[in-house]
C-alpha positions as CSV (number, residue, x, y, z in Angstrom):
1,M,-24.4,22.8,-8.5
2,A,-20.9,24.1,-8.2
3,V,-18.3,22.3,-6.1
4,D,-15.8,24.3,-4.1
5,V,-12.2,23.3,-4.9
6,S,-8.8,23.9,-3.4
7,Q,-5.3,23.3,-4.7
8,V,-2.9,21.4,-2.6
9,S,0.8,20.8,-3.0
10,A,2.7,17.6,-2.2
11,V,6.2,16.4,-2.6
12,I,6.2,12.9,-4.2
13,A,8.9,10.7,-5.6
14,D,9.8,11.1,-9.3
15,T,8.8,7.5,-10.0
16,T,5.4,8.1,-8.5
17,R,4.9,11.2,-10.6
18,E,6.0,9.3,-13.7
19,R,3.5,6.5,-13.0
20,L,0.8,9.0,-12.4
21,E,1.4,10.8,-15.6
22,R,1.7,7.6,-17.6
23,F,-1.5,6.2,-16.2
24,A,-3.4,9.4,-16.7
25,K,-2.2,9.6,-20.4
26,Q,-3.0,5.9,-21.1
27,H,-6.5,6.0,-19.6
28,G,-7.4,9.5,-20.7
29,V,-8.1,10.8,-17.2
30,K,-7.0,14.1,-15.7
31,K,-4.3,13.8,-13.0
32,S,-6.4,15.9,-10.6
33,H,-9.3,13.5,-10.9
34,L,-7.1,10.5,-10.4
35,I,-5.5,12.0,-7.4
36,E,-8.8,13.0,-5.8
37,T,-10.3,9.6,-6.4
38,A,-7.3,7.9,-4.9
39,I,-7.4,10.1,-1.8
40,L,-11.1,9.5,-1.4
41,H,-10.7,5.7,-1.7
42,H,-7.8,5.7,0.7
43,L,-9.6,7.8,3.3
44,A,-12.8,5.7,3.0
45,A,-10.7,2.6,3.6
46,L,-9.0,4.1,6.6
47,E,-12.4,5.2,8.0
48,E,-14.2,1.9,7.4
49,L,-11.6,-0.8,7.9
50,P,-10.1,-1.8,11.3
51,A,-6.6,-0.4,11.6
52,D,-5.0,-3.8,11.9
53,V,-6.1,-4.9,8.4
54,V,-4.8,-1.8,6.6
55,V,-1.4,-2.8,5.1
56,P,1.0,0.1,4.6
57,P,2.6,0.5,1.2
58,A,6.1,0.3,2.7
59,L,7.5,-1.2,5.9
60,V,10.3,0.6,7.7
61,L,12.7,-1.7,9.5
62,S,15.7,-1.0,11.6
63,R,19.0,-2.5,10.5
64,E,18.7,-5.2,13.1
65,E,15.1,-6.0,12.1
66,G,16.1,-6.2,8.5
67,A,19.0,-8.6,9.3
68,D,16.6,-10.7,11.4
69,L,14.0,-10.8,8.5
70,I,16.7,-11.9,6.0
71,R,17.9,-14.6,8.4
72,R,14.3,-15.9,8.9
73,I,13.8,-15.9,5.1
74,E,17.0,-17.7,4.4
75,R,16.6,-20.2,7.3
76,P,12.9,-20.5,8.1
77,A,11.8,-22.3,11.3
78,P,10.2,-25.7,10.7
79,P,6.4,-25.7,10.4
80,T,4.5,-26.0,13.6
81,P,2.0,-28.9,14.2
82,A,-0.9,-26.4,13.7
83,L,0.5,-25.2,10.4
84,K,0.9,-28.8,9.2
85,A,-2.6,-29.6,10.3
86,L,-3.9,-26.6,8.3
87,F,-2.2,-27.7,5.1
88,D,-3.3,-31.3,5.6
89,A,-6.9,-30.4,6.1
90,D,-9.2,-31.2,3.2
């Protein structure tokens, strides 16, 4: 049974292309197979999982959000009673 195929074109980062080529070579798989499998896995996850549990591969923050994040990391708030209880639970 023949499968219809199409060719697509996408612009990707050089580092992503290098990783793709390195993985394909190391594991002896064709890049097209690896790409199609990755797309199918990703689409299946997007279709099956609730949107709030899918974590994007990158977060985009404004300058202000980034500054706030750095401040929170450098000077974290003290733990809440609920957090303390969670860590104290056996």
